[in-house]
N, C-alpha and C positions, 0 to 999 in steps of 0.2 A: 355461091360460098356464104351460106347463113347461118350455120352452126359452128361454134367455136369449137376446136379440137382439143384445147385444154382449159378446164374451168376448175380454180380453187375458189371453196367459199369459206369463209372465216375459218382460216386455216392456223391454229398452233400449234408450236412445238416446244413442248416446256419441258425441261429435266429437273428430276426430283421435286416433282409438284407437291406443293403444299408443306415441302419441307424447308429447314432454316436456310440450306442451301441452295434454294428452287433458282436455275436460271432460266428463263424465258428468251428462246432463240429468234421464233416465229409469232409476233402476234396480229391477229385481224386482217389475217391477207386474204384480198379479195382479187381476183384478176382472171382474165379472160385472155387466150391466145388463140389465134383465127389460123386455118389453114394457108401456108406460103409465108407467113411473117415471119421475119428476122426479127426478134425482142432480145435487146439487150438487159441485163441485170446488172445494176451499176452500185458500186458504193464502197466503203473502207473496208479494211479487212476487219473480220468479225461483226459485221453487219447481219448477218444471215441470208446471204445472196445463194451461197452453197447450198445451206440446209434449205431453203425453197428449191432449188435445181433437184436435190437428192430426194425431196419428199414428192415431186412431180416424178420423178422416175422412179419410185415406189421402194428407193434405198431406205428413205428413213419414213417410218411411221409416225403422222401427225398425232399429236394429245389430244386435239378437237377439229372440227371442221371436216370438210369432205373434198377430193381430189376427183374431176371426171375427167378422164382419158377416152378420146373418141368413143362417146359414148356410154363408158363403162366406169362405174365407180369403182375407183383404184382402192379405196378404205375397204370396199366390200369382198376382194377377189381374194382367192385362196391363193396356197404359193404355187400351183401348177398355172395357175390362170398369171400371176406377175411374172412367172419365167416364159410364158408364151408373148407375154408384152414384149420382155426385153429383146426376145430372139426376133420378134416381127415388125414390131411399132415403133421401139424407142433404141437408137444408136446414142452412145455412149462417147465422149473424149474427155480424156482426163488430161490436167496438167502433167503427171507424174508419168504417162503414156502407159502402164502396167501392162507391158509385153512380157512374155514369159521366155527368159534367157535361154532354155534348155530347149526351145524349140526355133526351126528356120523362122525367117520373114514370113515366107506365103503359107505357113503353117500355122502362123499365130493369125495371119488375115482369115485363114479357112476355119477356124475355131469355132465360130458361132453355127458356120455352116455345118459342121460335122456333128454337134447334137442335135439335126434335124434330119439327121440320114444323107441320100442322096448320094450319084456316084462320085466318088474320088476327082475323076476327070474333068468332069462337070466343076466340082469346086474349085480346082487350082487355074481351070481356064477362066474363071470370073474374079479370081483374085490376081492374075495375072494382066486382065485387062484392067481392073483399077490400080494394079501396079505402075501397066504402061501409062494410065492417065495422070498419075502424078509424078511420073519422072523418074520413076526408082525401080524399075524391072530388072536392071541388074543387079539388084540388090537381094533377089528374091531366096536365093541361097543360103545366104549371110545371116549371122545370128544377131540379135539386136547389140549386144555386145558391141559389134563392129562398124555401128551405125552411127551417125550425128546424131545430135538432139533434134533437129529438123526432120530428119529422114524417120526416125522413129515416130514422129510425131504423123506424119504422113502416113506410115505404117499402121499406126493405131485410128488415123481415118478411114485408111480403108478397110479396117477390122468393122469399126463401126456402120460402113453401109453393105458388107457383103449380103446382108440379108434384106437390103433393099426397103430400110423403115422409113416411116413417113415423117418422123421426128427425129430431129438430131439435139442433144444436150451436149454443150461445151464447158467444162468448167475450167477457166484462167486457160484457156488450150495453149497459149504461147507464152504461158508463167517463166518458162526455164528454156525460152530460146533467146538467141541472138535476133539483134534487128533485121536482117537480113532473110532468117529462117521466118522470124514473127511476121513479116510483111508477107511472105509466100503461103504461111497456113493461113491468115486471114485472109488471103485472095482464095483460097481452095473455098473455105468455108463460103465466103461470098458467091461462088461460082455454083455451091450445092443449092444455094437459095435460090438464085436467079434461073440457073439452067435446068438443073433437076428439081426445081420446084419442092425443094425439103424445105419443112418448118423447122425453124434453128432458134435455141432459146442458147443463149451464150451469156457466160458468168465472167465479169471483169473488175477488176480497180481501176483499168487505165484507161483515163480520157481522151487517149487518142485512139483510141476505138469506136468510139461512139458514133463517128459518122457512118459506119457498116450497117447500121440496123434502121429498121424501120421504126420501131418505137424504144425508147429508154425507161425503164424503169427504175426509178432511183430509191436505193433503201437505206436505212439508217435505224439502229438501234432495235433492227427485227422487224420492223413495220416499212411499208412502201409510202414513201414520202412525195414522191413526185411521178411523172410521166409527161416526156417530152416526145412529138411526133415529126419525124424526119419523112416520112412516105405512109400514108393511111392505107391498109390493107383488109381493112376492117370491113364489113358492109355497110352500104351507104345507108340504110336504116338505124344502124347502130351509132353511125358518124354523126348524124342529125341531132340523135337522141344525146348524146355525150355533150354537143356543143349547146344543145336547149338546155341540160342540167347545169354545164359553164355558166351561162348567161345568167341564171338564174343565181349564183354565188357572188356575182356583183356586193362588194361590201357594203352593209346598210350606211355607211358613210357618205358612200358615191352615189347611192341611189338618194339619199337626202340633197346631193349637190344638183345631179340632174333636175330633180322637180324644183328646186329652189331657185336655180342659176340666175334667174331674171331678175330678181329681187336683190342680189348680193352686190357688192361691191367687191374689187380685186381682192381687198384687204381678208375681208368677211369670210371669201371663198377660200382663201390661204390658208386661215385657221381651221375652218372647217376641214379642211384636208388633211390636216397635219396628222391626227391620230392614223391615217391609212398610211402616210408616208414615213411614221414611225414603224408600222408595222412591216412595210414593204422594204424600208431601209434594214431593220432587224434579219429580216430572214434572208437578204441579200447576202450578208457577211457573217450571221451566225456558224457558232458550230454546233454539235449535239450537247446539248442542255436540257433541264427536267423542265419542266410547264411551270413551276414555282420562279424559277431562275430566270425564264424567259418573262412571266408576267411583269416582275419587278424591274427587270432592264426596261423592259418598254416603256416603263412610265420615267425611268431616268433618260431614256433617250429622247421623249415627247419633250422634257426639261430642255436637254440639250439641243433641238430643233426648234422650239421656243426663245432660243437664246437667254434663258435662266439659270443657265450653269454654262461653263467652258468645259473643252474636252477634258481638262484635269480633274473637274468634278463629275464627269463623267465615269471618267475611270477610277475614280475614289468610290462612287455608288455601286458599281458593279461588283468591287473586288473585297468590300465590306461584308462582313458576314451575318446571317439572316438577322441575330439578334441584335446587329449594331444598325439594322435598319438597312441594310445593303442587299444586293442580288446574290450574294454567296460565289461568285465565281472565282478562278484562282488569278493570283495576279498578271502572269504572262499571258492569258486568255483579254483580262480586263484593258490591259495594255494596248494589244493587239486590237482589239475592236473600237477601243477610242478613236486610237490612231488613223483606222481605216475608217471609222465615221467620220472625223476630223477631215480627212481629205476628200472626202465624196461630197461632202457640206462645202468645203471650199470651191472644189470644181463649178459644184450648183449655183455659188455666188458669183464666179466668172461668168457662168452661162447667164445668169440672170441680169448683169450688166451690160452683156451685149458687148459690140465693138468689133474692130478688124482682126483683133488678133487672139478671137474665142476661141477658133476651129484649130488654129495653131498651136495655142497651150494646150487645149483638151486631145488634140493629138499626141503630144509630148509625153503629158501624164499616160494616155493609155500604152504608149510606146515602155515607158519605165515600168508600167504596172506589170504588163503582161510580156514584158522583156522581148519584145517584138524585134527582129533584124530586117528592118526595112533601109532599101538603098535610096536617093534622092526622090527617085521617080515614083517610087510607092508611097514613100511620105507625102509627097506633094499630092499623089493619088487618095490617101487616106484624110488628108486635111479637106480636100474637096469634097468628099462624101460627108465628112462632118459637117462641112459648113450646109450643103444642103438637107439634113436631118435637122438641124438646128433650127431651119428656116422652113421646117417642114414640109419641103418639097421632094423628101423622099421619107418613106416610112420606115420602121425597124424592119420589116422583112424584107424591104429593098437593101436595105443597108447591110442585113448579114448576107445577104446573096451575093451583091458586090465584093465584100470581103472575102466570100468564099471562092467567087468564080475565079479561073485560071487567068493568068497577065492577059494571054491571047484574047480573051473575053473583055479585057476590062475591069476586070477584079485587081485584088492584092496577093490573090491564089493561098491564102492562109488555109490550116487545118478547118473542118467545120466546127469543130468543138470550141477552137479559138474566137472564131466568126463570132461564136453564139455568146461565148464569155464578154466579149467587146461589146455586143449590141448590148446587152443586159447592164453592162457598166452604165454604156452611154443613157440607157432609158431609165435608170434608177437616177442618174443625174439631172437629167432633164424633169422627169417627175417633184424633185425635190425642187429645184428652179422655178416650178410652174408656178405661176401668183403665191410666191412663197413670200 
């Protein structure tokens, strides 16, 4: 597995380009997806994730850039080649199901095979096999209007599989389902990846679904802003190359720190770290903002971390308009950001002071922040794990694993996404406390 199955390069989707009402839906998208990966594209509504999925599917023509599917340039395909791609290579699952109401369930599933010819008996046998696999064979002769939402989505999944495609694209596939049906459908998609070895690309805004994916691609404002890896299925050579490139991305402030470490006092080192701390704290709690707003906010945040201004001064600076020397945030955003910064810095101060109650206080803070529902035993376990992390007897990976592990394995049994958020909070607090 050395070749990517999907590759998007310099992809842009711009509506009404060059006009006054120009809308940039996708900008500078570069992504590679490898066979048998389960990739989740995650982000808020309107961030461009569905546009990216439809571009990969060939349903949305890019304004600029290229998309390669299984070695073929999608942007150079003619109409018949795209039809063949949709029939044999890509299967689609939509939030709205898109079943034909006038056709029976089995005929809906058979529809993609019908366009390819073949015996009716053969088509129906394959459709019944899929219906049986998903536990809805008794619904074969009913019509979509007689099914529940969960049953409709299972029919839609069966239809996407009828021609045995390599790639399954799923756009918010459980967005219209109740929690029980959602869990059932997500489990089916997981099985398609792990058992059937399908390459899955799933779009979602729901944080609770992120633990299913091997890779999580985060999007905002039409751009890819992050990538998190749960399980790397890419070629070893590529993984090593990515790691080497990331090592080169160490901020200049930290490179300077590492070179000069032996000659610095703790206070000098703390001052040197401050710009890096400011950037990390800013990225930890910000919402989508313009580059100018972020640059100006970074300046106010440094002043706050250096204790030259209080949280009220930070809020005022963020809220003021550009013309008045501010960062031009809206009042609500400025208030919530400055409050979060104040809370995180306060926790860092407590961690820096150390003492017997540090882990207890930090545990109470995390429980309140993430609205955790822990019994007395789990609460005690959380405090114990935090104590080990604060004493550097447990690294952040170990902490995340313990929070995520089932209780029978000695963990807290929380959702993986929740575990990641808790660990990120702990790490930013420890960064701010370090030689502060």
